[in-house]
LOLUMTI-863522 format. One record per atom (N, C-alpha, C, CB): residue number from 1; atom name; x, y, z. Coordinates in steps of 0.1 Angstrom, whole numbers, plus 5000, padded with zeros to 4 digits. Glycine has a CB too. Layout:
LOLUMTI-863522
NUM CA X Y Z
...
END
This chain:
LOLUMTI-863522
1 N 6091 9614 6463
1 CA 6077 9611 6469
1 C 6068 9608 6461
1 CB 6072 9619 6476
2 N 6059 9596 6459
2 CA 6051 9595 6443
2 C 6037 9606 6449
2 CB 6044 9572 6436
3 N 6031 9603 6439
3 CA 6018 9609 6434
3 C 6010 9603 6441
3 CB 6013 9608 6422
4 N 6009 9590 6447
4 CA 6000 9583 6455
4 C 6008 9587 6469
4 CB 5999 9566 6452
5 N 6012 9591 6475
5 CA 6015 9592 6485
5 C 6016 9608 6488
5 CB 6024 9584 6486
6 N 6016 9615 6481
6 CA 6015 9631 6483
6 C 5999 9632 6482
6 CB 6024 9641 6472
7 N 5993 9628 6471
7 CA 5974 9629 6473
7 C 5972 9625 6480
7 CB 5963 9625 6465
8 N 5975 9611 6486
8 CA 5966 9608 6500
8 C 5969 9614 6513
8 CB 5968 9594 6503
9 N 5981 9622 6511
9 CA 5985 9630 6524
9 C 5997 9620 6531
9 CB 5970 9631 6536
10 N 6000 9613 6529
10 CA 6005 9597 6532
10 C 6014 9606 6544
10 CB 6016 9586 6517
11 N 6026 9618 6542
11 CA 6035 9620 6540
11 C 6031 9628 6561
11 CB 6038 9626 6523
12 N 6038 9622 6567
12 CA 6032 9628 6579
12 C 6021 9622 6588
12 CB 6027 9639 6575
13 N 6011 9609 6577
13 CA 6000 9605 6587
13 C 6002 9597 6589
13 CB 5988 9605 6585
14 N 6014 9589 6587
14 CA 6015 9577 6600
14 C 6012 9580 6617
14 CB 6031 9572 6601
15 N 6024 9592 6616
15 CA 6025 9602 6630
15 C 6012 9607 6636
15 CB 6033 9615 6627
16 N 6002 9613 6623
16 CA 5989 9617 6629
16 C 5983 9608 6635
16 CB 5980 9619 6620
17 N 5983 9594 6624
17 CA 5970 9584 6631
17 C 5975 9576 6642
17 CB 5964 9572 6619
18 N 5987 9578 6650
18 CA 5987 9574 6656
18 C 5989 9581 6673
18 CB 5993 9567 6649
19 N 5988 9593 6666
19 CA 5984 9602 6678
19 C 5976 9601 6688
19 CB 5979 9611 6674
20 N 5970 9598 6692
20 CA 5957 9584 6700
20 C 5967 9586 6710
20 CB 5954 9562 6692
21 N 5970 9567 6704
21 CA 5980 9562 6713
21 C 5994 9568 6715
21 CB 5982 9549 6709
22 N 5999 9577 6712
22 CA 6009 9587 6717
22 C 6003 9593 6729
22 CB 6014 9598 6705
23 N 5994 9597 6732
23 CA 5987 9609 6739
23 C 5985 9619 6737
23 CB 5990 9612 6748
24 N 5989 9622 6722
24 CA 5989 9637 6717
24 C 5977 9647 6716
24 CB 5993 9636 6704
25 N 5979 9655 6710
25 CA 5971 9660 6708
25 C 5961 9654 6692
25 CB 5977 9673 6710
26 N 5948 9661 6691
26 CA 5939 9660 6683
26 C 5948 9658 6666
26 CB 5930 9671 6686
27 N 5941 9660 6653
27 CA 5951 9657 6640
27 C 5943 9673 6639
27 CB 5948 9640 6625
28 N 5934 9676 6645
28 CA 5932 9689 6643
28 C 5944 9702 6651
28 CB 5916 9689 6647
29 N 5946 9700 6661
29 CA 5961 9704 6665
29 C 5972 9707 6660
29 CB 5966 9698 6671
30 N 5978 9695 6655
30 CA 5991 9694 6646
30 C 5995 9697 6634
30 CB 5995 9684 6645
31 N 6011 9702 6635
31 CA 6012 9715 6630
31 C 6010 9710 6615
31 CB 6027 9722 6634
32 N 6013 9719 6604
32 CA 6007 9710 6592
32 C 6021 9700 6584
32 CB 5999 9723 6578
33 N 6020 9696 6582
33 CA 6036 9685 6573
33 C 6023 9684 6556
33 CB 6041 9657 6586
34 N 6033 9686 6549
34 CA 6037 9682 6534
34 C 6021 9673 6529
34 CB 6054 9670 6534
35 N 6015 9673 6526
35 CA 6004 9664 6520
35 C 5992 9672 6528
35 CB 6006 9646 6524
36 N 5997 9675 6542
36 CA 5979 9674 6547
36 C 5969 9690 6549
36 CB 5978 9665 6565
37 N 5982 9697 6541
37 CA 5971 9710 6538
37 C 5961 9706 6527
37 CB 5979 9723 6533
38 N 5960 9695 6518
38 CA 5950 9692 6508
38 C 5944 9686 6516
38 CB 5952 9686 6495
39 N 5939 9683 6526
39 CA 5929 9675 6534
39 C 5916 9676 6529
39 CB 5929 9679 6549
40 N 5901 9672 6527
40 CA 5892 9678 6525
40 C 5885 9678 6540
40 CB 5885 9673 6514
41 N 5873 9682 6539
41 CA 5863 9673 6548
41 C 5865 9658 6549
41 CB 5849 9676 6544
42 N 5862 9657 6538
42 CA 5865 9636 6539
42 C 5872 9632 6544
42 CB 5868 9627 6529
43 N 5880 9635 6537
43 CA 5893 9626 6547
43 C 5895 9630 6561
43 CB 5909 9629 6541
44 N 5894 9641 6567
44 CA 5892 9647 6576
44 C 5883 9640 6585
44 CB 5890 9657 6573
45 N 5870 9635 6581
45 CA 5860 9631 6588
45 C 5866 9616 6590
45 CB 5845 9633 6581
46 N 5869 9610 6582
46 CA 5877 9597 6582
46 C 5886 9596 6587
46 CB 5881 9593 6574
47 N 5895 9606 6590
47 CA 5906 9604 6601
47 C 5901 9604 6620
47 CB 5919 9619 6598
48 N 5892 9611 6615
48 CA 5889 9614 6631
48 C 5877 9601 6638
48 CB 5880 9633 6632
49 N 5870 9594 6627
49 CA 5865 9588 6629
49 C 5878 9576 6633
49 CB 5856 9588 6618
50 N 5889 9568 6628
50 CA 5899 9567 6634
50 C 5909 9564 6641
50 CB 5900 9568 6633
51 N 5907 9584 6646
51 CA 5909 9584 6658
51 C 5904 9580 6671
51 CB 5908 9591 6658
52 N 5892 9581 6667
52 CA 5879 9582 6680
52 C 5881 9567 6681
52 CB 5860 9588 6675
53 N 5880 9561 6671
53 CA 5877 9542 6674
53 C 5892 9536 6686
53 CB 5878 9530 6650
54 N 5905 9545 6674
54 CA 5918 9541 6679
54 C 5918 9540 6696
54 CB 5929 9552 6674
55 N 5914 9551 6697
55 CA 5913 9558 6717
55 C 5906 9551 6723
55 CB 5905 9572 6721
56 N 5889 9543 6715
56 CA 5886 9534 6720
56 C 5896 9519 6725
56 CB 5877 9533 6714
57 N 5902 9518 6714
57 CA 5913 9501 6714
57 C 5916 9501 6728
57 CB 5931 9500 6703
58 N 5920 9516 6730
58 CA 5936 9522 6737
58 C 5936 9521 6754
58 CB 5939 9543 6732
59 N 5921 9520 6750
59 CA 5910 9524 6767
59 C 5913 9506 6773
59 CB 5882 9529 6762
60 N 5910 9496 6757
60 CA 5906 9484 6768
60 C 5919 9477 6771
60 CB 5895 9471 6761
61 N 5930 9479 6764
61 CA 5939 9474 6766
61 C 5946 9473 6782
61 CB 5946 9479 6757
62 N 5957 9460 6786
62 CA 5955 9458 6799
62 C 5962 9469 6802
62 CB 5959 9445 6804
63 N 5961 9471 6816
63 CA 5971 9484 6824
63 C 5983 9487 6822
63 CB 5973 9483 6838
64 N 5989 9475 6822
64 CA 6003 9476 6817
64 C 6009 9483 6805
64 CB 6007 9463 6815
65 N 5999 9482 6795
65 CA 6002 9484 6783
65 C 5995 9498 6781
65 CB 5998 9473 6775
66 N 5988 9504 6788
66 CA 5988 9515 6792
66 C 5995 9523 6797
66 CB 5982 9515 6798
67 N 5998 9517 6802
67 CA 6014 9526 6813
67 C 6023 9524 6805
67 CB 6020 9519 6830
68 N 6030 9517 6793
68 CA 6041 9516 6787
68 C 6038 9530 6778
68 CB 6043 9502 6780
69 N 6025 9527 6767
69 CA 6021 9536 6761
69 C 6024 9552 6772
69 CB 6004 9530 6758
70 N 6020 9551 6778
70 CA 6022 9569 6790
70 C 6036 9571 6786
70 CB 6021 9568 6813
71 N 6048 9560 6791
71 CA 6060 9567 6792
71 C 6066 9566 6776
71 CB 6069 9560 6805
72 N 6057 9557 6767
72 CA 6069 9561 6752
72 C 6064 9579 6752
72 CB 6062 9550 6731
73 N 6049 9581 6748
73 CA 6041 9594 6749
73 C 6049 9600 6751
73 CB 6030 9597 6758
74 N 6058 9606 6765
74 CA 6067 9613 6778
74 C 6078 9612 6766
74 CB 6071 9602 6796
75 N 6080 9601 6763
75 CA 6094 9607 6757
75 C 6094 9612 6740
75 CB 6105 9593 6759
76 N 6086 9608 6739
76 CA 6085 9617 6725
76 C 6077 9632 6725
76 CB 6077 9606 6714
77 N 6072 9635 6734
77 CA 6069 9650 6736
77 C 6081 9652 6739
77 CB 6058 9655 6746
78 N 6090 9651 6747
78 CA 6101 9656 6755
78 C 6113 9656 6741
78 CB 6105 9645 6770
79 N 6110 9652 6729
79 CA 6120 9652 6719
79 C 6127 9637 6717
79 CB 6132 9664 6723
80 N 6131 9631 6733
80 CA 6135 9619 6727
80 C 6128 9605 6727
80 CB 6147 9618 6731
81 N 6135 9610 6707
81 CA 6127 9595 6704
81 C 6133 9580 6704
81 CB 6123 9597 6690
82 N 6153 9581 6706
82 CA 6156 9570 6709
82 C 6151 9563 6719
82 CB 6165 9570 6709
83 N 6146 9571 6732
83 CA 6141 9566 6747
83 C 6127 9557 6740
83 CB 6135 9583 6760
84 N 6123 9564 6737
84 CA 6104 9564 6726
84 C 6112 9547 6720
84 CB 6101 9584 6703
85 N 6116 9546 6713
85 CA 6119 9534 6702
85 C 6120 9520 6715
85 CB 6139 9537 6691
86 N 6131 9525 6722
86 CA 6132 9520 6733
86 C 6129 9508 6741
86 CB 6129 9525 6736
87 N 6118 9518 6742
87 CA 6105 9515 6756
87 C 6094 9506 6746
87 CB 6094 9535 6763
88 N 6093 9512 6731
88 CA 6086 9507 6720
88 C 6081 9497 6720
88 CB 6091 9506 6710
89 N 6098 9484 6721
89 CA 6105 9482 6717
89 C 6100 9467 6727
89 CB 6116 9492 6717
90 N 6108 9472 6736
90 CA 6101 9465 6755
90 C 6085 9467 6752
90 CB 6106 9478 6775
91 N 6079 9474 6746
91 CA 6063 9472 6743
91 C 6058 9460 6736
91 CB 6057 9483 6736
92 N 6066 9461 6729
92 CA 6066 9449 6710
92 C 6067 9435 6723
92 CB 6091 9451 6690
93 N 6079 9434 6728
93 CA 6079 9421 6736
93 C 6073 9414 6744
93 CB 6086 9421 6741
94 N 6066 9426 6750
94 CA 6054 9423 6761
94 C 6044 9423 6749
94 CB 6051 9436 6777
95 N 6042 9422 6741
95 CA 6027 9419 6739
95 C 6028 9420 6720
95 CB 6014 9434 6748
96 N 6032 9412 6718
96 CA 6036 9411 6706
96 C 6027 9410 6689
96 CB 6044 9401 6709
97 N 6012 9401 6696
97 CA 6006 9396 6691
97 C 5991 9407 6691
97 CB 6007 9383 6696
98 N 5998 9423 6693
98 CA 5984 9430 6698
98 C 5982 9443 6680
98 CB 5989 9443 6720
99 N 5978 9441 6675
99 CA 5979 9448 6663
99 C 5980 9469 6665
99 CB 5962 9442 6654
100 N 5978 9469 6671
100 CA 5977 9484 6679
100 C 5991 9488 6685
100 CB 5965 9483 6692
101 N 5995 9479 6688
101 CA 6008 9479 6689
101 C 6019 9476 6678
101 CB 6009 9471 6699
102 N 6017 9466 6673
102 CA 6026 9465 6658
102 C 6023 9478 6646
102 CB 6021 9450 6649
103 N 6011 9488 6652
103 CA 6012 9495 6642
103 C 6013 9505 6651
103 CB 6002 9495 6631
104 N 6016 9512 6658
104 CA 6022 9520 6674
104 C 6040 9520 6670
104 CB 6017 9505 6692
105 N 6044 9511 6669
105 CA 6064 9513 6666
105 C 6066 9504 6652
105 CB 6076 9503 6683
106 N 6056 9510 6642
106 CA 6060 9515 6630
106 C 6058 9528 6630
106 CB 6054 9509 6620
107 N 6050 9534 6636
107 CA 6049 9542 6631
107 C 6059 9556 6637
107 CB 6038 9542 6631
108 N 6065 9548 6652
108 CA 6077 9552 6650
108 C 6091 9550 6644
108 CB 6077 9552 6658
109 N 6091 9542 6639
109 CA 6101 9541 6631
109 C 6100 9540 6619
109 CB 6108 9533 6634
110 N 6088 9548 6616
110 CA 6091 9561 6606
110 C 6094 9567 6603
110 CB 6090 9565 6602
111 N 6086 9571 6617
111 CA 6096 9588 6621
111 C 6103 9591 6622
111 CB 6097 9595 6628
112 N 6113 9582 6626
112 CA 6126 9578 6627
112 C 6139 9574 6616
112 CB 6124 9569 6632
113 N 6126 9574 6604
113 CA 6132 9573 6589
113 C 6137 9555 6588
113 CB 6148 9586 6587
114 N 6127 9540 6593
114 CA 6135 9531 6598
114 C 6126 9528 6588
114 CB 6139 9524 6612
115 N 6124 9529 6574
115 CA 6110 9524 6568
115 C 6113 9510 6562
115 CB 6103 9534 6557
116 N 6121 9506 6563
116 CA 6119 9491 6560
116 C 6115 9482 6577
116 CB 6137 9485 6552
117 N 6118 9488 6584
117 CA 6119 9480 6602
117 C 6102 9484 6601
117 CB 6132 9492 6620
118 N 6098 9494 6595
118 CA 6084 9502 6601
118 C 6074 9490 6592
118 CB 6081 9524 6593
119 N 6079 9491 6582
119 CA 6071 9485 6572
119 C 6068 9464 6571
119 CB 6078 9492 6559
120 N 6081 9459 6583
120 CA 6075 9450 6585
120 C 6065 9450 6601
120 CB 6087 9441 6584
121 N 6066 9456 6605
121 CA 6056 9463 6620
121 C 6045 9461 6609
121 CB 6059 9484 6628
122 N 6039 9476 6602
122 CA 6033 9477 6593
122 C 6022 9464 6589
122 CB 6044 9481 6586
123 N 6031 9454 6583
123 CA 6025 9442 6573
123 C 6019 9430 6591
123 CB 6044 9433 6557
124 N 6025 9436 6597
124 CA 6025 9423 6607
124 C 6007 9432 6617
124 CB 6048 9421 6621
125 N 6006 9444 6616
125 CA 6001 9449 6621
125 C 5986 9441 6610
125 CB 6007 9465 6622
126 N 5988 9447 6597
126 CA 5979 9445 6588
126 C 5974 9429 6586
126 CB 5985 9451 6576
127 N 5987 9421 6587
127 CA 5982 9403 6594
127 C 5973 9400 6609
127 CB 5998 9394 6600
128 N 5975 9407 6617
128 CA 5964 9402 6629
128 C 5954 9413 6627
128 CB 5971 9402 6646
129 N 5950 9427 6624
129 CA 5936 9432 6626
129 C 5932 9438 6605
129 CB 5937 9449 6641
130 N 5930 9426 6597
130 CA 5929 9426 6585
130 C 5915 9440 6580
130 CB 5927 9410 6582
131 N 5906 9438 6592
131 CA 5896 9444 6590
131 C 5900 9462 6592
131 CB 5886 9437 6601
132 N 5906 9462 6596
132 CA 5909 9478 6598
132 C 5915 9482 6588
132 CB 5918 9481 6609
133 N 5908 9489 6582
133 CA 5913 9495 6567
133 C 5926 9513 6568
133 CB 5893 9500 6558
134 N 5930 9515 6579
134 CA 5937 9524 6579
134 C 5949 9518 6582
134 CB 5933 9534 6585
135 N 5952 9508 6586
135 CA 5963 9499 6584
135 C 5962 9491 6572
135 CB 5964 9491 6595
136 N 5958 9494 6561
136 CA 5964 9485 6550
136 C 5964 9500 6542
136 CB 5952 9469 6542
137 N 5958 9511 6545
137 CA 5966 9526 6540
137 C 5977 9530 6545
137 CB 5959 9538 6542
138 N 5982 9527 6557
138 CA 5996 9533 6565
138 C 6005 9521 6555
138 CB 5998 9530 6587
139 N 6003 9505 6555
139 CA 6012 9496 6546
139 C 6017 9505 6535
139 CB 6004 9483 6540
140 N 6003 9507 6525
140 CA 6005 9514 6508
140 C 6015 9528 6508
140 CB 5987 9520 6501
141 N 6013 9532 6523
141 CA 6023 9544 6524
141 C 6038 9542 6521
141 CB 6022 9550 6538
142 N 6042 9533 6532
142 CA 6051 9533 6531
142 C 6055 9521 6521
142 CB 6054 9533 6543
143 N 6045 9512 6515
143 CA 6059 9504 6503
143 C 6057 9516 6491
143 CB 6053 9483 6493
144 N 6048 9525 6489
144 CA 6053 9537 6481
144 C 6064 9544 6485
144 CB 6043 9545 6479
145 N 6067 9549 6500
145 CA 6078 9556 6505
145 C 6090 9548 6500
145 CB 6078 9558 6521
146 N 6087 9539 6500
146 CA 6101 9525 6496
146 C 6099 9525 6475
146 CB 6093 9501 6507
147 N 6092 9529 6475
147 CA 6095 9529 6458
147 C 6087 9510 6454
147 CB 6120 9531 6454
148 N 6086 9509 6468
148 CA 6077 9491 6457
148 C 6063 9494 6454
148 CB 6076 9472 6468
149 N 6060 9504 6443
149 CA 6048 9503 6439
149 C 6036 9498 6434
149 CB 6048 9506 6437
150 N 6046 9481 6427
150 CA 6042 9470 6427
150 C 6033 9462 6440
150 CB 6052 9465 6423
151 N 6037 9464 6452
151 CA 6036 9458 6466
151 C 6027 9465 6470
151 CB 6046 9457 6476
152 N 6031 9479 6467
152 CA 6019 9490 6473
152 C 6005 9492 6469
152 CB 6023 9504 6471
153 N 6008 9487 6456
153 CA 5994 9485 6446
153 C 5986 9474 6450
153 CB 5998 9482 6431
154 N 5995 9462 6452
154 CA 5988 9447 6458
154 C 5981 9449 6470
154 CB 5999 9434 6462
155 N 5988 9454 6478
155 CA 5977 9459 6492
155 C 5970 9466 6486
155 CB 5983 9467 6505
156 N 5967 9471 6481
156 CA 5954 9483 6478
156 C 5943 9476 6474
156 CB 5958 9496 6466
157 N 5952 9464 6463
157 CA 5944 9462 6454
157 C 5932 9448 6467
157 CB 5956 9455 6438
158 N 5944 9444 6478
158 CA 5934 9435 6489
158 C 5924 9445 6498
158 CB 5944 9427 6501
159 N 5932 9454 6501
159 CA 5920 9465 6508
159 C 5907 9463 6498
159 CB 5926 9484 6508
160 N 5909 9468 6483
160 CA 5898 9473 6479
160 C 5885 9458 6485
160 CB 5900 9478 6459
161 N 5894 9448 6480
161 CA 5881 9436 6480
161 C 5877 9439 6497
161 CB 5888 9416 6477
162 N 5883 9441 6500
162 CA 5871 9441 6516
162 C 5869 9455 6517
162 CB 5878 9433 6534
163 N 5872 9468 6513
163 CA 5861 9476 6510
163 C 5859 9485 6496
163 CB 5860 9484 6522
164 N 5848 9475 6493
164 CA 5849 9478 6477
164 C 5845 9495 6477
164 CB 5835 9467 6467
165 N 5835 9498 6489
165 CA 5825 9508 6483
165 C 5838 9520 6493
165 CB 5802 9506 6489
166 N 5844 9520 6498
166 CA 5853 9530 6501
166 C 5864 9538 6491
166 CB 5860 9522 6511
167 N 5859 9553 6490
167 CA 5867 9558 6480
167 C 5879 9563 6484
167 CB 5862 9568 6475
168 N 5883 9564 6495
168 CA 5901 9566 6498
168 C 5904 9560 6493
168 CB 5909 9563 6510
169 N 5899 9546 6493
169 CA 5916 9527 6492
169 C 5911 9531 6473
169 CB 5905 9495 6502
170 N 5899 9534 6464
170 CA 5900 9539 6452
170 C 5908 9548 6449
170 CB 5892 9543 6449
171 N 5910 9562 6456
171 CA 5917 9571 6455
171 C 5930 9568 6454
171 CB 5914 9579 6464
172 N 5932 9562 6464
172 CA 5951 9557 6468
172 C 5956 9546 6453
172 CB 5951 9541 6488
173 N 5947 9537 6446
173 CA 5950 9526 6437
173 C 5948 9539 6430
173 CB 5943 9510 6434
174 N 5945 9542 6422
174 CA 5941 9559 6411
174 C 5952 9565 6411
174 CB 5930 9572 6417
175 N 5961 9565 6424
175 CA 5971 9574 6426
175 C 5987 9565 6426
175 CB 5966 9581 6442
176 N 5985 9555 6427
176 CA 5990 9543 6422
176 C 5993 9541 6412
176 CB 5986 9535 6422
177 N 5985 9540 6402
177 CA 5985 9535 6388
177 C 5988 9551 6378
177 CB 5966 9527 6386
178 N 5985 9563 6383
178 CA 5993 9571 6378
178 C 6011 9575 6380
178 CB 5985 9579 6382
179 N 6014 9569 6389
179 CA 6027 9569 6394
179 C 6035 9553 6382
179 CB 6027 9567 6415
180 N 6022 9545 6383
180 CA 6036 9537 6373
180 C 6030 9543 6360
180 CB 6038 9514 6371
181 N 6027 9553 6358
181 CA 6025 9551 6342
181 C 6014 9549 6336
181 CB 6030 9540 6337
182 N 6006 9546 6341
182 CA 5987 9536 6337
182 C 5982 9551 6337
182 CB 5975 9521 6354
183 N 5977 9561 6327
183 CA 5972 9573 6332
183 C 5962 9567 6332
183 CB 5972 9585 6325
184 N 5953 9557 6314
184 CA 5941 9556 6314
184 C 5932 9547 6324
184 CB 5939 9554 6302
185 N 5940 9538 6332
185 CA 5935 9530 6347
185 C 5936 9539 6355
185 CB 5944 9518 6354
186 N 5944 9550 6357
186 CA 5945 9558 6369
186 C 5928 9565 6368
186 CB 5961 9570 6367
187 N 5926 9570 6356
187 CA 5915 9578 6356
187 C 5901 9570 6359
187 CB 5914 9586 6343
188 N 5901 9557 6355
188 CA 5890 9551 6358
188 C 5888 9543 6365
188 CB 5885 9549 6352
189 N 5903 9542 6378
189 CA 5904 9544 6390
189 C 5895 9562 6397
189 CB 5920 9542 6390
190 N 5897 9565 6394
190 CA 5894 9581 6402
190 C 5878 9582 6396
190 CB 5907 9598 6397
191 N 5873 9574 6389
191 CA 5858 9576 6384
191 C 5848 9562 6394
191 CB 5858 9572 6363
192 N 5859 9557 6397
192 CA 5855 9546 6407
192 C 5853 9553 6418
192 CB 5865 9534 6410
193 N 5860 9558 6420
193 CA 5864 9568 6436
193 C 5853 9578 6437
193 CB 5882 9578 6435
194 N 5855 9584 6423
194 CA 5839 9599 6431
194 C 5823 9586 6427
194 CB 5835 9625 6411
195 N 5825 9579 6427
195 CA 5813 9572 6428
195 C 5812 9567 6441
195 CB 5811 9562 6418
196 N 5820 9566 6447
196 CA 5819 9562 6458
196 C 5819 9566 6470
196 CB 5825 9556 6457
197 N 5818 9559 6479
197 CA 5815 9567 6494
197 C 5828 9569 6506
197 CB 5802 9558 6503
198 N 5833 9579 6511
198 CA 5819 9590 6510
198 C 5825 9601 6501
198 CB 5815 9599 6527
199 N 5818 9608 6497
199 CA 5824 9619 6483
199 C 5840 9632 6490
199 CB 5804 9634 6478
200 N 5841 9631 6479
200 CA 5853 9640 6487
200 C 5862 9649 6471
200 CB 5868 9625 6499
201 N 5862 9664 6479
201 CA 5863 9674 6469
201 C 5882 9671 6467
201 CB 5857 9692 6475
202 N 5887 9668 6474
202 CA 5900 9663 6468
202 C 5899 9650 6461
202 CB 5909 9661 6480
203 N 5894 9644 6459
203 CA 5900 9629 6448
203 C 5894 9636 6434
203 CB 5892 9609 6453
204 N 5884 9644 6437
204 CA 5878 9651 6425
204 C 5892 9660 6418
204 CB 5863 9662 6432
205 N 5897 9668 6430
205 CA 5905 9673 6421
205 C 5917 9663 6420
205 CB 5909 9687 6426
206 N 5921 9652 6426
206 CA 5929 9648 6419
206 C 5929 9640 6407
206 CB 5935 9644 6425
207 N 5914 9638 6404
207 CA 5914 9637 6393
207 C 5918 9646 6381
207 CB 5906 9634 6392
208 N 5909 9659 6385
208 CA 5913 9672 6375
208 C 5932 9676 6379
208 CB 5899 9690 6380
209 N 5933 9671 6385
209 CA 5954 9670 6382
209 C 5958 9669 6379
209 CB 5964 9667 6382
210 N 5953 9650 6373
210 CA 5961 9643 6361
210 C 5955 9646 6347
210 CB 5960 9627 6363
211 N 5939 9656 6343
211 CA 5928 9653 6337
211 C 5942 9665 6331
211 CB 5909 9655 6342
212 N 5948 9678 6338
212 CA 5951 9686 6331
212 C 5964 9683 6330
212 CB 5948 9698 6336
213 N 5968 9674 6337
213 CA 5987 9675 6329
213 C 5982 9663 6318
213 CB 6006 9668 6341
214 N 5971 9659 6312
214 CA 5973 9649 6302
214 C 5968 9658 6290
214 CB 5964 9636 6305
215 N 5962 9672 6295
215 CA 5959 9680 6285
215 C 5938 9678 6282
215 CB 5972 9674 6269
216 N 5936 9675 6291
216 CA 5924 9678 6294
216 C 5917 9687 6306
216 CB 5922 9668 6293
217 N 5921 9704 6296
217 CA 5920 9713 6304
217 C 5904 9717 6308
217 CB 5927 9724 6298
218 N 5895 9719 6297
218 CA 5883 9716 6305
218 C 5878 9703 6308
218 CB 5873 9721 6298
219 N 5878 9697 6308
219 CA 5877 9685 6319
219 C 5888 9687 6334
219 CB 5883 9670 6310
220 N 5895 9690 6330
220 CA 5900 9693 6343
220 C 5893 9700 6353
220 CB 5912 9699 6342
221 N 5891 9717 6352
221 CA 5883 9722 6351
221 C 5868 9721 6354
221 CB 5887 9723 6345
222 N 5857 9707 6351
222 CA 5850 9707 6358
222 C 5846 9700 6369
222 CB 5846 9708 6353
223 N 5860 9691 6368
223 CA 5864 9687 6380
223 C 5862 9696 6391
223 CB 5876 9685 6380
224 N 5872 9703 6393
224 CA 5879 9713 6400
224 C 5858 9720 6407
224 CB 5893 9726 6385
225 N 5854 9725 6401
225 CA 5844 9733 6398
225 C 5836 9722 6407
225 CB 5840 9737 6381
226 N 5831 9711 6402
226 CA 5824 9697 6413
226 C 5826 9698 6423
226 CB 5827 9682 6413
227 N 5845 9699 6421
227 CA 5846 9698 6443
227 C 5845 9711 6450
227 CB 5864 9692 6452
228 N 5849 9723 6441
228 CA 5842 9739 6453
228 C 5829 9734 6453
228 CB 5841 9761 6446
229 N 5819 9732 6444
229 CA 5802 9729 6445
229 C 5799 9720 6465
229 CB 5795 9713 6424
230 N 5810 9711 6459
230 CA 5813 9696 6469
230 C 5811 9705 6484
230 CB 5833 9686 6466
231 N 5820 9709 6487
231 CA 5832 9718 6492
231 C 5834 9731 6488
231 CB 5844 9712 6491
232 N 5830 9745 6492
232 CA 5829 9752 6490
232 C 5842 9765 6493
232 CB 5819 9751 6493
233 N 5849 9769 6491
233 CA 5859 9773 6497
233 C 5872 9762 6498
233 CB 5854 9777 6509
234 N 5868 9748 6490
234 CA 5882 9745 6492
234 C 5893 9748 6481
234 CB 5883 9732 6495
235 N 5906 9751 6491
235 CA 5918 9763 6484
235 C 5923 9753 6473
235 CB 5933 9769 6497
236 N 5924 9738 6475
236 CA 5931 9736 6466
236 C 5923 9739 6450
236 CB 5936 9722 6469
237 N 5910 9732 6453
237 CA 5902 9732 6439
237 C 5903 9748 6433
237 CB 5884 9728 6441
238 N 5903 9756 6444
238 CA 5902 9772 6439
238 C 5915 9771 6433
238 CB 5900 9785 6451
239 N 5927 9772 6442
239 CA 5940 9772 6428
239 C 5947 9767 6421
239 CB 5948 9774 6428
240 N 5938 9751 6418
240 CA 5935 9748 6404
240 C 5928 9751 6391
240 CB 5934 9741 6404
241 N 5918 9755 6395
241 CA 5912 9761 6387
241 C 5923 9771 6379
241 CB 5901 9767 6393
242 N 5921 9783 6390
242 CA 5928 9793 6388
242 C 5942 9794 6377
242 CB 5931 9796 6400
243 N 5946 9777 6380
243 CA 5957 9780 6372
243 C 5957 9772 6358
243 CB 5970 9778 6380
244 N 5944 9766 6359
244 CA 5943 9761 6346
244 C 5936 9767 6335
244 CB 5939 9751 6346
245 N 5944 9763 6323
245 CA 5944 9767 6313
245 C 5933 9771 6297
245 CB 5951 9762 6312
END
């Protein structure tokens, strides 16, 4: 797993952010998956806002699409992913130009480990809805999981052009730069993320982790403390501070 994917909590995130489309429970009711325990209040707020927006978009889909979606969700809840994928392909054939449908199919394919096919559908979703920031984030996550770090960096750079003040995009860029061994650029990107909105204890901890790995313990401790001022009781910051010598 790449640093960018781990630090953004993207493992399992594709499924979590598709929860509304599947008719599942909200993010807060999902079992924890690797990476999601790191999520701070800022990330949870952003994810919940996307879920509300997604639910609103689903409500205005044609009745046939909503019915197909409900049947796919039923198959997923019953643990029959093969049937869910079959029904999803039928949904794709009926609504090939619907961005949320493409995102949904990408989610199911990623859940099934079919990352190359998932990426193709996620790229289509991003082309159909270029202003949806989370579509781009999910595309970056799949590209990173496939080891296509240069492609992932290009995707996040394009996202930053559209959302220059979004801290989550700059955080993702910093993680990718770290994965690529470009630590000075990664630290600069974290600085940009920390200055952007929304403020995030998670991002401060991400930079603190990199500072600690590069021998800058005092600076790392300062970031962990800043994270705790921003979000008291944030476990990751407490653990990082305790572990940094």
